[in-house]
N, C-alpha and C positions, 0 to 999 in steps of 0.2 A: 493598450496594453495592457489598461486595469482589468480589462475584460477576460484576458487570460488567467490575470493576477487571481480573480476571483472565481477561474475553473479549476485553480490549483488550489485553492482554499476548499472549496467544494469535493475535490479528487482526495484532500489529504483525509477529510472524514470518511471516505469512501475506501481509500485504500485502509482505514483504522480498522472499521467493519469486516472486511472483508480477510483481513489478516485474525481476526478473532474468530469469523466461521470457521477458518481452516485450521488452526492451530491443534496441533498435536505432535507428541515427542517426533523428531527425527524427521529427514526427507525435507530438509531446508528449501534446495532450489525448485520442489516438485512444489511446495506451499507458496513461493515467491512466484513460480510463472501461472498458479491457480489465481492469484490476487491479480497479477496483469491481468488476466482475461476476465476477471470479473468488470475490473474499471474498464477494459474495451469494451465491451458487451456492455456495458452501460452506459456508455460513450456511442455507442451505434446506436441502441434502443432508446435513446434519447434524443437522437440528433443533435449532439453538443458540438460544436465547430472549432477545432481546433485549430488554431495559425497557425503553426509550426508542422512539419514532417511528422508524422505518428511515428517513425522509427528515434528519432531526439524525444518526443513525446514518450514513448514507452521506455526509454534509457532514463529519463526523467521519473518516473514511475518508478521503474527498477531500483533505482537511487533512495528514492522517500520510502520505498517497502523497506529495505536496510536498515535505512536510519529507526523507522517506525518500529521495527522488530527488537532493534539493538535497545531502545530504550523501554519498550514493553518487557525485555527479558532484567534487564536491570533495575526496576519501578514496578511492573507489576506482578511479574511470574517470577522474578527474585531468583533467576538459575544462577547455581554457584552460590546462592547465599544461604544462611541458614534461617531457619522459618524460626520465628517466636512458639514456645510451648504454650 
């Protein structure tokens, strides 16, 4: 279990990096799919063993993408908030 938690921690870094790489206005679902694919490719290319079914892991990754994007929208890109002059 500890190994799986370490994988999730590493995936958080990968998710955040992928989100920044694909960011542009609009196309949210397409960008999310691109991020999930980048994470899947990273896992495959690095022979990372995921001890749960990939479909469940991808669901977890999808939820993590949503949470990370929401946080970045509110704190980094500040969508909907007035920028200081």
